[in-house]
C-alpha positions as CSV (number, residue, x, y, z in Angstrom):
1,M,24.6,-18.7,30.2
2,Q,26.6,-15.6,31.1
3,L,24.5,-12.5,31.4
4,E,26.2,-9.3,30.5
5,K,25.4,-6.2,32.5
6,I,25.2,-3.0,30.6
7,N,28.2,-0.8,31.1
8,P,27.1,2.8,31.8
9,N,30.4,4.1,30.5
10,R,29.9,2.5,27.1
11,I,26.4,4.0,26.6
12,N,26.4,7.4,25.0
13,P,23.0,8.9,25.8
14,G,23.3,11.0,22.7
15,K,23.9,8.1,20.3
16,S,23.0,4.8,22.2
17,S,25.5,3.1,19.8
18,E,25.9,0.1,22.2
19,I,22.2,-0.7,22.1
20,Q,21.1,-1.9,18.8
21,S,17.6,-2.8,17.5
22,G,16.9,-6.5,17.6
23,E,18.7,-7.1,20.9
24,I,17.0,-8.7,24.0
25,Y,17.2,-7.1,27.4
26,G,15.8,-8.6,30.6
27,K,15.1,-7.8,34.2
28,Q,14.5,-10.2,37.1
29,T,11.5,-9.2,39.2
30,N,10.1,-10.9,42.3
31,A,7.6,-12.9,40.3
32,K,9.3,-13.6,37.0
33,F,12.1,-12.8,34.5
34,V,10.8,-10.2,32.0
35,M,12.3,-9.9,28.5
36,Y,12.1,-7.0,26.1
37,S,13.1,-6.7,22.5
38,V,14.7,-3.5,21.3
39,L,12.5,-2.2,18.4
40,K,14.2,1.1,17.6
41,V,17.1,3.2,18.8
42,A,17.0,6.8,17.7
43,N,18.5,10.0,19.3
44,G,19.3,8.3,22.6
45,V,15.8,6.9,22.9
46,V,15.4,3.2,23.1
47,T,12.0,1.7,22.2
48,L,11.4,-1.7,23.9
49,Q,8.6,-4.3,23.3
50,N,7.7,-6.9,25.8
51,I,8.3,-10.4,24.3
52,D,5.4,-12.0,26.3
53,N,3.0,-9.2,25.4
54,P,3.8,-7.6,22.0
55,L,1.2,-4.8,22.6
56,S,3.3,-3.5,25.6
57,L,5.8,-0.9,24.3
58,F,7.8,1.7,26.2
59,E,10.5,4.2,25.5
60,T,13.5,4.9,27.7
61,T,17.2,6.0,27.5
62,G,20.2,3.8,27.7
63,Q,21.1,5.3,31.1
64,K,17.7,4.6,32.5
65,L,17.8,1.1,31.1
66,Y,21.0,0.4,33.0
67,S,19.9,2.1,36.2
68,S,16.7,0.1,36.3
69,G,18.7,-3.1,36.4
70,Y,18.2,-4.4,32.8
71,I,20.8,-6.8,31.5
72,R,21.6,-7.8,27.9
73,I,20.4,-11.3,27.2
74,S,21.1,-11.6,23.5
75,Q,22.9,-9.5,20.9
76,T,21.5,-11.5,18.0
77,P,18.1,-10.3,16.9
78,Y,15.2,-12.3,18.4
79,I,12.8,-10.8,15.9
80,N,13.9,-9.8,12.4
81,P,13.7,-6.0,12.5
82,N,14.3,-5.7,8.7
83,I,11.3,-5.3,6.6
84,T,11.1,-8.0,4.0
85,G,9.5,-7.4,0.6
86,A,5.8,-7.5,0.4
87,K,4.4,-10.9,-0.6
88,K,2.8,-10.7,-3.9
89,R,-0.6,-12.3,-4.0
90,K,-1.8,-13.7,-7.3
91,A,-5.4,-12.6,-8.1
92,A,-7.7,-15.5,-8.4
93,H,-8.8,-15.7,-12.1
94,K,-12.3,-16.8,-13.0
95,P,-12.1,-20.0,-15.0
96,T,-12.6,-19.4,-18.7
97,R,-15.1,-21.5,-20.6
98,C,-16.4,-21.6,-24.1
99,P,-18.9,-18.9,-24.8
100,H,-21.2,-21.4,-26.4
101,T,-21.4,-23.5,-23.2
102,L,-25.0,-23.7,-22.1
103,D,-25.5,-22.6,-18.5
104,F,-28.3,-24.8,-17.0
105,I,-29.0,-22.3,-14.3
106,E,-29.3,-19.3,-16.6
107,E,-30.8,-21.4,-19.4
108,R,-28.7,-19.7,-22.0
109,A,-25.2,-19.7,-23.4
110,D,-22.6,-17.1,-22.4
111,N,-22.8,-15.5,-25.8
112,Q,-26.6,-15.1,-25.7
113,R,-28.4,-12.2,-24.2
114,P,-30.4,-12.8,-21.0
115,A,-34.2,-13.2,-21.5
116,P,-36.2,-10.2,-20.4
117,I,-37.8,-10.5,-17.0
118,M,-41.0,-8.8,-18.1
119,P,-42.2,-8.5,-21.7
120,D,-41.8,-5.0,-23.1
121,L,-45.2,-3.2,-23.1
122,F,-44.2,-1.1,-26.1
123,D,-42.9,-3.9,-28.3
124,T,-45.1,-4.6,-31.3
125,R,-44.1,-8.2,-31.6
126,V,-45.4,-9.1,-28.1
127,N,-49.2,-9.8,-27.9
128,S,-50.7,-7.3,-25.6
129,V,-53.2,-8.3,-23.0
130,F,-55.3,-5.4,-23.9
131,E,-56.0,-6.4,-27.5
132,K,-58.5,-9.1,-26.6
């Protein structure tokens, strides 16, 4: 695999037209080879994300990227930077049933009113406990 070093003459700090989002840049350290994905390029500022640790982000310029020893690993996007359409979730519908179906837990059909929890004290049809 041929690694291409960033050419400082091709990098315009005002535009950073040679560095594009989705590219991979890497740097060899004493312990390991660290790779970064370019998230955003705007106004000469390059935002990089560590591939091994996605929470690690930093911003730099193209010139500083070159002077720090970073090399371009891949020009093809490693991560798709384009936002895809939001996935539509279908709402879970409650199963429909016949309103005359007797619910054994409620002891009534769906079209019937629930039984009162306490008898109405002011209802004349209910025998009052005080009439005895």
